[in-house]
C-alpha positions in Angstrom: 100.8 43.5 52.9 98.0 41.5 52.3 98.3 42.4 48.5 101.7 41.3 48.5 100.8 37.9 50.1 98.1 37.3 47.4 100.3 38.5 44.9 103.0 35.9 45.8 100.5 33.1 46.2 99.2 33.7 42.9 102.6 33.6 41.3 103.7 30.4 43.2 100.2 28.8 42.2 100.6 29.6 38.5 104.6 28.6 38.4 104.2 25.7 40.5 101.2 24.2 38.4 103.1 23.4 35.3 106.0 21.3 37.0 104.1 18.6 37.2 101.8 18.5 34.1 102.2 15.5 31.8 101.6 16.1 28.3 101.6 13.3 26.1 103.3 13.9 22.6 100.9 15.1 19.6 99.9 12.7 17.1 96.8 13.2 14.5 95.0 9.8 14.5 92.0 9.3 12.3 92.0 5.4 11.1 89.5 3.2 10.3 89.4 -0.7 10.1 87.1 -3.7 9.7 87.4 -6.2 12.7 86.0 -8.9 11.0 88.3 -9.0 8.2 91.1 -11.7 8.2 93.9 -9.6 8.8 92.2 -8.4 12.3 91.3 -11.7 13.3 92.4 -11.2 16.6 89.5 -8.5 17.3 86.7 -11.1 16.3 86.1 -12.0 19.6 86.3 -10.5 23.2 89.5 -10.5 24.7 91.5 -10.2 21.4 93.6 -7.6 20.1 95.7 -6.6 17.5 98.5 -3.8 16.8 98.3 -1.2 14.0 100.7 1.5 13.1 99.9 4.9 14.0 100.0 7.3 16.9 103.6 8.3 18.5 104.6 4.6 18.5 102.0 2.4 17.0 98.5 1.5 18.3 97.0 -1.4 20.2 93.4 -2.3 19.8 91.7 -4.2 22.4 88.3 -6.0 22.3 86.9 -6.0 25.6 84.5 -8.4 27.5 81.7 -5.8 27.3 81.6 -5.9 23.3 83.7 -2.4 23.2 87.0 -1.4 21.7 89.8 0.0 23.7 92.8 1.5 21.6 95.9 2.8 23.7 99.2 4.2 22.0 102.0 1.5 22.0 104.4 4.4 23.7 105.3 3.9 27.0 104.4 6.9 29.3 107.9 6.5 30.8 109.8 7.5 27.6 107.2 8.1 25.0 109.2 9.1 22.5 111.9 6.6 22.8 111.1 4.0 20.2 112.3 1.6 22.2 109.7 1.8 25.0 106.7 -0.1 23.4 104.1 -1.7 25.1 102.7 -4.9 24.4 100.2 -7.8 25.7 102.0 -9.8 28.2 101.7 -13.4 27.4 102.0 -14.7 31.0 99.4 -12.3 32.5 96.7 -11.7 29.7 95.4 -8.3 31.6 98.9 -6.8 31.8 100.5 -4.6 29.0 104.1 -4.6 29.5 107.0 -2.5 28.2 110.2 -4.2 26.6 112.5 -1.5 27.9 111.7 -0.3 31.2 109.7 -3.1 32.5 106.6 -0.6 33.4 103.1 -2.6 33.5 99.7 -1.3 32.6 96.4 -2.8 33.3 94.6 -3.5 29.8 90.7 -2.5 30.8 92.0 1.5 31.6 95.6 1.8 30.9 96.6 2.6 34.5 100.1 1.8 35.7 100.5 -1.3 37.7 104.2 -1.2 38.0 106.5 1.6 37.3 109.0 3.5 36.7 106.0 5.1 34.7 104.0 7.3 36.6 101.2 8.0 34.0 98.5 5.9 32.5 98.7 4.9 28.9 97.2 7.5 26.1 93.9 6.1 25.0 92.2 6.9 21.7 88.6 7.4 21.1 86.7 4.6 19.0 83.5 4.1 17.7 82.3 1.1 16.1 79.1 0.7 13.7 78.9 -3.0 13.8 81.0 -3.2 10.8 83.8 -0.5 10.9 85.8 0.6 13.7 87.1 4.5 13.8 90.1 5.1 15.9 90.8 9.2 16.3 91.6 11.6 18.7 
């Protein structure tokens, strides 16, 4: 009887864990850019941002106030494969990223959801900057 209870518990644990697991769609990203070039004028200073192609639905790059670069996939986590659900910098609230379609909002510094229907933070890519060249990758 004890073995049966253990077996049922393990089975429920294994089957139940995958229900709520969120997986962002795969997209290979390995991009290099030069933030000091004219084409990336928005990245020259902290608080600046720009959009580039890549990822699932484009990439948003933000130059934070600690002189780091943050890169998010622009795909809203509510429905990441829906091309309409793309985040942008909210012009009325500069620390907020908003979705055109579902009205979800995210905090720009960590990608956390501040207003639903999205439940998951934005997908963040790794970045490295050597003083001249910025690499965005996963």
